[in-house]
C-alpha positions as CSV (number, residue, x, y, z in Angstrom):
1,R,17.9,6.8,-26.2
2,H,16.4,9.1,-23.6
3,R,17.2,10.8,-20.3
4,K,17.0,8.7,-17.2
5,D,14.2,10.8,-15.8
6,D,12.1,10.3,-18.9
7,C,12.3,6.5,-18.9
8,L,8.8,4.9,-18.6
9,H,10.4,1.8,-17.1
10,Q,12.2,3.6,-14.4
11,L,11.1,2.7,-10.9
12,V,9.8,5.7,-9.0
13,E,8.5,6.0,-5.5
14,C,4.7,6.5,-5.1
15,D,4.1,9.8,-3.3
16,T,0.5,8.7,-2.3
17,C,1.7,5.9,-0.1
18,K,5.2,7.3,0.6
19,Y,4.9,8.2,4.3
20,A,2.1,5.9,5.3
21,K,2.2,2.6,7.3
22,F,-0.5,0.0,6.9
23,S,-1.3,-3.4,8.1
24,F,-2.2,-6.0,5.5
25,W,-3.3,-9.5,6.5
26,G,-1.5,-9.2,9.8
27,Y,1.8,-7.9,8.4
28,S,3.0,-4.4,8.9
29,V,3.8,-2.8,5.6
30,S,5.9,0.3,5.1
31,A,4.7,2.2,2.2
32,G,6.8,4.0,-0.4
33,R,6.4,1.3,-3.0
34,Q,8.5,1.5,-6.1
35,V,6.5,1.4,-9.4
36,E,7.4,1.7,-13.0
37,R,6.7,5.3,-14.1
38,M,4.4,4.1,-16.8
39,N,2.3,2.2,-14.2
40,M,2.1,4.9,-11.6
41,E,-1.4,6.2,-12.5
42,K,-2.8,2.6,-12.5
43,H,-1.1,2.0,-9.2
44,K,-2.5,5.1,-7.5
45,K,-6.0,4.3,-8.9
46,N,-6.2,0.6,-8.2
47,H,-3.4,-0.8,-6.1
48,C,-2.0,1.9,-3.8
49,P,-2.6,1.2,-0.1
50,G,-2.7,5.0,0.4
51,R,-5.6,5.6,-2.0
52,E,-8.9,6.8,-0.7
53,I,-11.9,4.7,-1.2
54,T,-15.5,5.0,0.0
55,C,-16.6,2.6,2.9
56,D,-19.5,0.6,1.6
57,A,-21.2,0.7,5.0
58,C,-20.9,4.3,6.2
59,K,-20.0,6.0,2.9
60,K,-17.0,7.9,4.5
61,Q,-13.7,8.3,2.7
62,V,-11.2,5.8,4.1
63,I,-7.6,5.1,3.3
64,F,-7.6,1.6,1.6
65,G,-4.8,0.3,3.8
66,R,-6.8,1.2,6.9
67,L,-10.2,-0.2,5.8
68,K,-9.9,-3.3,7.9
69,D,-9.2,-1.3,11.0
70,H,-12.0,1.1,10.1
71,H,-14.5,-1.8,9.9
72,E,-13.3,-3.6,13.0
73,E,-13.0,-0.5,15.3
74,R,-14.7,2.7,14.0
75,C,-17.3,2.2,11.3
76,L,-20.7,3.0,13.0
77,F,-22.6,1.1,10.2
78,T,-20.6,-2.1,10.4
79,Y,-22.6,-5.0,11.9
80,V,-21.4,-6.3,15.2
81,K,-22.6,-8.9,17.7
82,C,-23.8,-8.1,21.2
83,E,-21.4,-9.7,23.6
84,F,-24.2,-10.8,25.9
85,C,-27.0,-12.2,23.6
86,R,-25.2,-12.4,20.2
87,F,-27.8,-10.1,18.6
88,V,-26.5,-8.5,15.4
89,T,-26.9,-4.8,15.0
90,H,-25.0,-1.7,13.7
91,R,-22.2,-0.6,15.9
92,R,-24.0,2.8,16.3
93,L,-27.0,1.0,17.9
94,L,-25.1,-1.4,20.2
95,D,-24.8,0.9,23.2
96,K,-28.6,1.5,23.1
97,H,-29.2,-2.2,22.8
98,C,-27.1,-2.9,25.9
99,S,-28.3,0.1,27.9
100,V,-29.7,-0.6,31.4
101,E,-32.3,2.1,31.1
102,S,-33.6,1.8,27.5
103,G,-32.0,-1.3,26.0
104,D,-33.7,-4.5,24.8
105,C,-30.8,-6.9,25.5
106,P,-32.3,-9.8,27.5
107,K,-28.9,-10.8,28.8
108,A,-27.3,-7.4,29.6
109,I,-25.7,-7.1,33.0
110,V,-27.8,-4.8,35.2
111,P,-27.2,-3.6,38.8
112,C,-28.8,-5.7,41.5
113,P,-31.7,-3.8,43.2
114,F,-30.7,-5.4,46.5
115,A,-27.0,-4.5,46.4
116,L,-27.4,-1.9,49.1
117,H,-28.8,-4.5,51.5
118,G,-25.7,-6.7,51.3
């Protein structure tokens, strides 16, 4: 016998992912997952969508549940393709690659030098 609050099998809410919302594989997931008290440490370390991990590309700390969004939209060291020539480069270098003044994209859209003449 033991008190209810001491039971290792009692389901408790994870406070790391309690207030967060994440998107996994296209599904919206409300956090606040219930985990057995005895598995909480393992959950927070290995399974919690609210845990912080290091992005392999940029080495920044990122919430695990937002890693996909980080890679697709924000990470400057993720490889992306130029929309014009399909050249693959880091996101941080893409603007320079496509730049009219200093870029090296052979298919970038540039202003026509005769536009003023109709």
